[in-house]
Structures are given as C-alpha cells and as structure tokens.
C-alpha positions as CSV (number, residue, x, y, z in Angstrom):
1,M,0.1,13.8,-3.7
2,I,2.2,10.9,-2.1
3,T,0.1,8.7,0.3
4,L,2.0,7.5,3.1
5,T,0.3,4.3,4.6
6,D,2.3,4.2,8.0
7,I,5.5,4.9,9.8
8,A,8.1,2.2,9.0
9,Y,11.4,2.6,11.2
10,V,14.0,4.7,12.7
11,R,17.5,3.9,11.7
12,S,20.2,5.3,14.0
13,G,24.0,5.3,14.0
14,V,25.7,4.2,17.3
15,T,29.5,4.2,18.3
16,D,29.0,1.6,21.0
17,L,26.4,-1.0,19.5
18,D,26.4,-3.4,22.4
19,A,25.7,-0.5,24.9
20,A,22.8,0.8,22.7
21,V,21.4,-2.8,22.3
22,R,21.4,-3.5,26.1
23,F,19.5,-0.3,26.4
24,A,16.9,-1.0,23.9
25,T,16.4,-4.6,25.2
26,N,16.9,-4.6,29.1
27,I,15.6,-1.0,29.6
28,V,13.1,-0.2,26.7
29,G,11.9,-3.8,26.4
30,L,12.3,-4.4,22.7
31,E,13.0,-7.7,21.0
32,L,16.4,-8.1,19.4
33,A,16.0,-10.1,16.3
34,A,18.4,-12.9,15.3
35,P,21.5,-11.3,13.8
36,T,21.8,-11.4,10.1
37,E,24.5,-9.0,9.1
38,P,27.5,-7.8,11.1
39,G,27.2,-4.2,12.7
40,V,23.4,-4.2,12.6
41,A,20.9,-4.8,15.3
42,H,16.9,-4.9,14.6
43,L,14.8,-4.4,17.5
44,R,11.0,-5.2,17.3
45,A,8.0,-3.8,19.2
46,D,5.0,-5.0,17.1
47,H,4.0,-6.7,13.8
48,R,7.0,-5.2,12.0
49,H,10.2,-7.1,11.6
50,H,11.8,-4.2,13.2
51,C,11.1,-0.6,13.9
52,L,14.6,0.5,15.0
53,A,17.7,-0.4,13.5
54,L,21.2,0.3,15.5
55,V,24.1,0.6,12.9
56,E,27.7,0.6,14.3
57,G,29.6,3.5,13.0
58,P,29.2,7.1,13.6
59,S,26.7,8.3,16.2
60,G,23.6,10.3,14.7
61,V,20.2,9.3,13.2
62,I,20.8,7.9,9.7
63,A,17.0,7.7,8.4
64,S,13.5,7.8,9.2
65,G,11.3,5.5,7.3
66,F,7.6,5.8,6.0
67,S,5.7,3.1,4.1
68,V,3.8,3.6,0.9
69,A,1.3,1.0,-0.6
70,D,3.2,-0.8,-3.3
71,E,5.9,-0.4,-5.9
72,D,3.9,1.6,-8.3
73,G,3.4,4.0,-5.3
74,L,7.1,4.0,-4.8
75,A,7.9,4.9,-8.4
76,A,5.4,7.6,-8.5
77,A,6.7,9.0,-5.2
78,E,10.1,9.1,-6.9
79,T,8.8,10.9,-10.0
80,E,6.8,13.4,-8.0
81,L,9.8,14.2,-5.6
82,E,12.2,14.5,-8.5
83,R,10.0,16.6,-10.5
84,S,9.8,19.2,-7.5
85,G,13.6,19.4,-7.5
86,I,14.4,16.8,-4.8
87,T,17.3,14.7,-5.3
88,V,16.1,10.9,-4.8
89,R,18.4,8.0,-4.6
90,R,17.4,4.2,-5.0
91,G,18.5,2.0,-2.2
92,S,20.4,-1.1,-3.3
93,K,19.0,-4.7,-3.0
94,E,21.4,-5.3,0.0
95,A,20.3,-2.1,1.7
96,A,16.7,-2.9,1.3
97,R,17.4,-6.3,2.7
98,S,18.9,-4.8,5.8
99,R,15.8,-2.7,6.1
100,R,13.4,-5.7,5.7
101,V,11.7,-4.1,2.6
102,R,11.2,-5.0,-0.8
103,A,12.5,-1.7,-2.2
104,F,13.0,2.0,-1.0
105,I,14.0,5.3,-1.9
106,A,16.0,7.8,0.0
107,F,15.8,11.8,0.0
108,D,16.3,14.7,2.5
109,D,13.9,17.2,3.4
110,P,14.5,21.1,2.9
111,F,16.2,21.0,6.5
112,G,18.5,18.0,6.0
113,N,16.5,15.1,7.6
114,R,17.1,11.8,5.8
115,L,13.8,10.2,4.8
116,E,13.1,7.1,3.2
117,L,10.0,5.6,1.5
118,V,9.6,2.0,1.5
119,T,7.3,-0.7,0.2
120,Q,6.5,-4.1,1.5
121,Q,8.1,-3.9,5.0
122,E,8.2,-7.4,6.4
123,T,5.7,-8.5,8.7
124,V,6.2,-11.2,11.7
125,T,3.1,-12.9,12.9
126,R,5.0,-14.5,15.8
127,P,4.0,-12.5,19.2
128,V,6.8,-10.1,20.2
129,A,9.3,-11.7,22.8
130,F,9.6,-8.7,24.7
131,N,12.9,-8.6,26.8
132,R,10.8,-7.2,29.9
133,T,7.3,-6.5,30.5
134,A,6.9,-2.6,29.5
135,G,3.5,-3.0,28.2
136,I,4.5,-2.0,24.7
137,T,1.7,-2.4,22.0
138,E,3.2,-0.7,18.9
139,F,5.7,1.9,17.4
140,G,3.4,4.9,17.9
141,H,5.1,8.1,16.3
142,L,8.5,9.5,15.4
143,C,9.3,13.3,16.0
144,L,12.1,15.2,13.5
145,D,13.6,18.7,13.9
146,A,13.5,21.7,11.7
147,P,14.2,25.3,12.2
148,D,10.6,26.3,11.2
149,V,7.9,24.1,11.6
150,H,5.5,25.9,9.5
151,E,7.9,25.3,6.6
152,A,8.2,21.8,7.6
153,Y,4.5,21.6,7.4
154,R,4.4,23.0,4.0
155,F,6.7,20.4,2.8
156,W,4.9,17.7,4.4
157,N,1.5,18.6,3.5
158,G,2.6,19.9,-0.1
159,H,4.0,16.4,-1.0
160,F,2.3,13.7,1.3
161,N,-0.9,13.1,2.8
162,A,0.1,14.7,6.2
163,R,-2.6,16.9,7.7
164,V,-2.0,19.2,10.9
165,S,-3.9,18.0,13.9
166,D,-2.5,20.8,16.3
167,W,0.0,23.5,16.5
168,I,2.1,24.3,19.5
169,G,2.9,27.9,18.5
170,D,6.0,28.0,16.4
171,A,7.5,25.3,18.4
172,A,5.8,22.2,16.9
173,C,3.5,20.8,14.5
174,L,1.7,17.5,15.1
175,M,0.5,15.6,12.1
176,R,-1.4,12.5,11.1
177,I,-1.6,10.2,8.1
178,D,-4.5,8.2,9.5
179,P,-7.0,8.7,12.4
180,V,-4.0,8.7,14.9
181,H,-3.9,12.3,16.3
182,H,-0.1,12.2,15.1
183,K,2.3,9.8,13.7
184,L,4.8,12.4,12.7
185,A,5.7,15.6,14.4
186,V,8.2,18.4,13.7
187,F,9.7,20.5,16.6
188,K,11.6,23.6,16.3
189,G,15.4,22.7,16.6
190,E,18.4,24.6,14.8
191,E,19.7,21.5,13.3
192,P,17.9,18.4,11.7
193,G,17.7,15.4,13.8
194,L,15.4,12.7,15.5
195,C,13.5,14.5,18.6
196,H,12.2,11.2,19.8
197,M,11.0,7.8,19.0
198,N,7.6,6.8,20.6
199,F,6.4,3.6,21.8
200,Q,2.4,3.1,22.7
201,V,1.7,1.0,25.9
202,E,-1.3,-0.9,26.9
203,T,-2.5,0.9,30.2
204,I,-1.8,4.1,32.1
205,D,-0.5,1.7,34.8
206,D,2.3,0.6,32.4
207,V,3.4,4.3,32.0
208,F,3.7,4.7,35.8
209,R,5.3,1.2,36.2
210,N,7.9,2.1,33.6
211,W,8.7,5.5,35.4
212,H,9.5,3.8,38.5
213,F,11.6,1.1,36.6
214,L,13.6,3.8,34.8
215,E,14.3,5.6,38.0
216,E,15.3,2.5,39.8
217,N,17.9,1.8,37.1
218,G,19.3,5.4,37.1
219,V,17.9,6.4,33.4
220,Q,17.4,10.1,33.0
221,I,13.8,11.1,32.9
222,E,13.7,14.0,30.5
223,Q,10.0,14.9,30.7
224,G,6.8,13.3,32.5
225,P,4.8,11.5,33.7
226,G,2.4,14.1,32.3
227,R,-0.6,14.4,29.7
228,H,-0.4,16.4,26.5
229,P,-3.8,18.3,26.0
230,Q,-3.2,18.0,22.2
231,S,-3.4,14.3,21.9
232,T,-4.7,13.6,25.5
233,A,-1.8,11.0,25.7
234,V,-0.1,10.2,29.1
235,F,3.6,10.4,28.2
236,L,7.0,9.7,29.7
237,Y,10.1,10.7,27.9
238,F,13.5,9.2,28.7
239,L,17.1,9.4,27.6
240,G,19.0,6.6,25.9
241,P,22.7,6.1,24.8
242,E,24.1,8.7,22.4
243,G,21.4,11.3,22.7
244,F,18.5,9.1,21.7
245,T,15.2,9.9,23.3
246,Y,12.5,7.5,23.7
247,E,9.0,7.8,24.8
248,Y,6.1,5.8,26.3
249,S,2.6,7.1,26.1
250,F,-1.0,5.7,26.6
251,G,-4.4,7.1,25.4
252,V,-3.5,8.9,22.1
253,R,-6.6,10.8,20.8
254,R,-8.1,9.3,17.4
255,I,-9.5,11.8,14.7
256,E,-12.3,9.7,12.9
257,N,-14.2,12.5,11.6
258,E,-12.0,14.6,9.1
259,G,-14.6,17.0,8.4
260,S,-15.5,18.2,12.1
261,W,-11.6,18.4,13.3
262,R,-10.0,21.8,13.1
263,P,-6.5,22.4,14.3
264,R,-6.0,24.2,17.3
265,T,-3.0,26.4,18.4
266,F,-1.5,26.3,21.8
267,D,0.9,28.9,23.3
268,P,3.9,26.8,24.7
269,A,4.6,29.6,27.2
270,E,1.1,29.1,28.8
271,P,0.8,26.8,31.8
272,G,-0.6,23.4,30.8
273,S,-0.3,23.8,27.1
274,I,2.5,21.0,27.0
275,D,1.5,19.2,30.2
276,M,-2.0,19.3,31.5
277,W,-0.5,18.1,35.0
278,L,1.7,21.1,35.0
279,G,4.9,19.2,35.3
280,P,8.4,20.5,33.9
281,T,8.4,20.7,30.3
282,K,12.0,21.2,29.2
283,R,13.0,20.4,25.6
284,V,14.1,16.7,25.2
285,S,17.2,15.7,23.7
286,T,17.7,15.3,19.9
287,Q,20.0,12.8,18.2
288,T,21.4,14.7,15.2
289,Q,21.3,13.9,11.6
290,L,24.3,12.2,10.4
291,R,26.2,14.4,8.0
292,P,26.7,14.6,5.1
293,A,23.2,13.8,4.2
294,A,24.1,13.3,0.7
295,V,25.7,9.9,1.4
296,A,24.4,6.8,-0.3
297,P,21.7,4.8,1.7
298,H,23.3,2.3,3.9
C-alpha cells in the first residue's frame, strides 16, 4: 500500500501563457513566483512553493501531483507500481527542479490520467503575497475524469491509502487521504482530464464576495454558489482560460473518526443531491489530458 501524505500540484499546458497567468493572478488571486525558467509560471496559494504550474505549449493538463513521505517511500511506490504492471518513469533532475521537489516518478492511471508522486516538495515560510484578496487559505483538492468511477476507486484504493467518503451514484467518487472529506475526486467523463482544481477560502463571505467579483469581471460561473451535501462545503465553480475550471469553497467536512464513518450514496438525479440550495448543477468543464500520455515527464 502506497501512503499519500497530501496533494502537491497541478501542472497544466497552455498555449497563451500570459493570458493564463493574468487570470490566475488577477482573477483567481494567486501569487506568481519569481520566474526561474522560460515558459513556466509557478502560482502559489499556501505553504507550498507552488500548487499550479502553467507550462507554455500544447493546451491540456500535463500531470496531477501527490506527495509521499520520503525517498524510501517513493522507491517503494515505484517498485509496487511496477510489480502491478504499471509503467513508471523517473523524472530527471531538471524536471524535479521545475516541480520544486527532490525527486518524483510519473505514471498513468488505467484511464490515461498522468499522475506524479513526489517527495520533499519545497515549503515557503513567507506569507503568500496574494494578487487580490480572495480569502484563499490553501489548495484544497483536485478532481480527475474517468469513464468508470467505480473502477477508478478500485485503482486508488487498491494501490494507495485512498478511502471513499461518499458516492454520487455512478457520476462521482469522493476520496480522502487524511481527515478532509476529499482531497481527490473522480468524476465520470469519457476522456481523461482535470475536472477542476479547488481552493479553500477563509469564510462563507469570501465565497459570495468572489462570486460578485467574478460576475463583475465577466467570468463564466459554471456552478454555484451552492452547498454540497456530501462535504457540507459552500462552493463556486468558474471557468478559466483553455478549459481550466477553478473552484472556491468553504466549510468542508472533516472525518475525524474513521471507525464510525460509512460512505453514503447520492442519486445525482435527486433534487438537492449536488446542491442543497437547489441551484443549477450542470457538469463543469474539464481540461483534457495531454496526449500521448507516454511522453517523458517535462
């Protein structure tokens, strides 16, 4: 069993780097780290050096990163994945430097989503210099697409310490790797990709202030404000450049007593099963996984 300690980052390819950075800073509110390599912009939201890397090139999600405890844990993960028939690639020193980690491995899930396991992701002690006051407190979770969420759960639970918190029928599986209700979700989608990237905010007021700010700036609201009954979080999804969906949320449930929690199943067709406030709940946009998935990490 591979123990994931946290989510690490999303790495996304963009054809217009300047436009994607302007949105991530001026609209989402993230801090742009000082540039250290051409064609890559690192965006910060919390203690991590970055949680989002925008890479100039073909449009699409490049990889989703997760942390393991140390290099021994990374080596053990590499061995376990290879023994199960998964092709694993070691990232180069240059690629690890771009990710601000000591080392990492890359592989694909059964559906074509590129995953990376990293160790010693860099921490920055200086407070985040947010570009605007959005109330962001941390990188909260990420959501992938797969054609079968039950098969996706078998992959995550079979290889990693991911436990299902709740099901939304055959439409979504919400998983935890620590007490937070979900750090990873898999939604039903025909192609691999990143369904959305979540940022937690400090108060419910931040969600609504951000809603007004986004509308005043002509940003497409994809869903919300609303409240998810599974995690109890108040949410707001909105669309950024190149099909990249962001989310703000507040008030996510924590599952502190593992022994007493039983996963629930919600029917997505039932009113209130996605949004307790009964707002529109259309499927949000996905940034598709870059193909071919077998390319070397970059």
